[in-house]
C-alpha positions in Angstrom: -7.0 45.8 -21.7 -9.9 45.3 -19.4 -9.4 41.6 -19.9 -6.0 41.9 -18.6 -7.1 43.9 -15.6 -9.8 41.3 -14.7 -7.3 38.4 -15.1 -4.7 40.1 -12.8 -7.3 40.8 -10.2 -8.6 37.2 -10.2 -5.2 36.1 -10.0 -4.3 38.2 -6.9 -7.6 37.3 -5.3 -7.2 33.5 -5.9 -3.6 32.9 -5.7 -3.3 33.1 -1.8 -5.9 30.3 -1.6 -4.1 28.2 -4.4 -0.4 29.0 -3.5 -1.0 28.8 0.4 1.6 26.3 1.8 0.6 23.9 4.2 1.3 24.4 7.9 4.4 22.6 9.1 3.4 19.4 11.0 5.3 20.0 14.3 6.5 17.4 16.9 3.9 17.4 19.9 4.7 18.9 23.3 7.4 21.0 21.8 9.7 17.9 21.5 12.2 17.6 18.5 12.8 14.5 16.6 16.1 12.9 18.1 15.5 13.9 21.6 16.8 11.5 24.4 14.3 9.3 26.4 15.8 11.0 29.6 14.9 14.5 28.3 11.3 13.3 27.5 10.8 11.5 30.8 12.3 14.6 32.7 9.7 16.8 30.8 6.9 14.5 31.3 7.5 14.6 35.0 7.5 18.3 35.0 4.0 18.4 33.6 2.8 16.1 36.3 1.9 13.3 33.9 3.3 9.8 34.8 5.5 7.1 32.9 3.4 4.1 33.7 5.3 1.6 31.7 8.6 1.3 30.0 8.9 -1.6 27.5 10.7 -2.5 24.2 8.6 -3.2 21.1 9.9 -4.1 17.6 13.6 -3.2 19.0 12.4 0.2 20.1 12.2 1.7 23.6 8.7 2.8 24.5 7.6 5.3 27.2 3.8 5.1 28.0 2.6 8.1 29.7 -0.9 8.8 31.4 -2.3 11.5 33.5 -2.1 14.5 31.0 -4.0 17.7 31.9 -6.4 17.2 29.1 -8.8 14.3 30.3 -9.6 13.1 26.6 -5.7 12.3 26.2 -5.7 8.9 27.5 -2.3 7.9 26.9 0.9 9.0 24.8 3.5 6.6 23.7 7.0 7.7 22.9 9.1 5.5 20.8 12.8 5.7 20.7 15.4 4.3 18.1 19.0 4.2 19.6 17.7 6.5 22.4 16.3 9.2 19.9 12.8 10.2 19.7 11.3 8.9 16.5 7.5 8.7 16.9 4.8 9.8 19.2 1.4 8.3 19.6 -1.3 10.2 21.2 -4.5 8.3 22.1 -7.7 10.2 22.8 -11.0 8.9 24.2 -14.1 9.8 26.0 -16.5 7.3 27.8 -19.4 9.4 26.4 -18.5 8.9 22.8 -20.5 6.3 21.3 -19.7 5.3 17.7 -21.7 8.0 16.0 -20.1 10.7 18.1 -16.6 9.1 17.6 -17.2 9.0 13.8 -18.2 12.7 14.0 -15.1 13.8 16.1 -13.0 11.8 13.7 -14.3 13.4 10.5 -14.3 17.0 12.0 -10.6 16.2 13.0 -9.6 14.9 9.6 -11.0 18.0 7.7 -9.4 20.3 10.2 -6.1 18.6 9.4 -6.7 18.7 5.7 -7.2 22.5 6.2 -4.0 22.8 8.0 -1.6 20.2 6.3 -3.1 19.7 2.9 -5.2 16.8 1.5 -4.7 13.5 3.5 -4.5 10.2 1.9 -6.7 7.3 3.0 -4.4 4.4 4.4 -6.8 2.1 6.4 -10.5 1.4 6.1 -11.5 -2.0 7.5 -14.5 -3.4 9.3 -15.1 -6.9 10.3 -15.9 -9.4 13.2 -13.4 -11.6 14.9 -14.2 -14.0 17.8 -17.5 -12.1 18.4 -15.7 -8.7 18.4 -17.0 -6.0 15.7 -13.9 -4.0 14.8 -13.5 -0.8 12.8 -10.1 0.9 11.7 -10.1 3.9 9.6 -6.8 5.8 9.0 -5.5 8.9 7.0 -2.0 10.4 6.6 -0.3 13.7 6.0 3.4 13.5 4.8 5.9 16.4 4.9 9.6 16.2 4.4 10.5 15.7 8.0 7.4 14.5 9.7 4.2 12.4 8.8 1.1 12.4 10.9 -1.4 9.5 10.7 -4.9 9.9 12.3 -6.6 6.7 13.2 -10.3 5.8 14.3 -10.4 2.4 16.2 -13.5 1.1 17.6 -14.2 -2.6 19.0 -17.5 -3.6 20.3 -18.5 -6.9 22.0 -22.1 -6.9 23.1 -22.5 -4.1 25.5 -18.8 -3.7 25.9 -16.9 -1.3 23.8 -13.6 0.3 23.4 -13.1 3.5 21.2 -10.0 5.6 20.6 -8.9 8.2 18.2 -5.1 8.3 17.7 -2.4 10.7 16.3 0.7 8.9 15.1 3.5 11.5 14.6 6.7 10.1 13.0 10.0 11.8 12.2 12.2 10.9 9.2 
């Protein structure tokens, strides 16, 4: 009888951690997949950010937004298929981040997202040099029924010049 009680107690104590469902990946800025480009642009203007470019890439309309209140959020790209929001890319960076600091921020962000959305899957890990530019790309993905999230670290160094960005790619299904 004591074994049954101990087993039941262990089950009750451990089951919330084991059975805890991953949080839902939400669309950034309280948008919804399928929102129109007009609605997104009107909302962006209300936040005092600016649409700095409108273009077409791979048959999709893209709004490029800068001037977000968070100074580390350098740029947001909103992708539309047939005037329906289908993807958002958020590009973060800080000029004070060297490669070591960026790696630390990236790993901490990945661990936080793993806790929130479940275990990620590595989808990219490349390092190499091309035309004197040393590049690093590392990426992880979380997938749920209606949304996926990819987290990328990108670094490019050429002598004293460097470009570093941490980007989130949200995509609706």
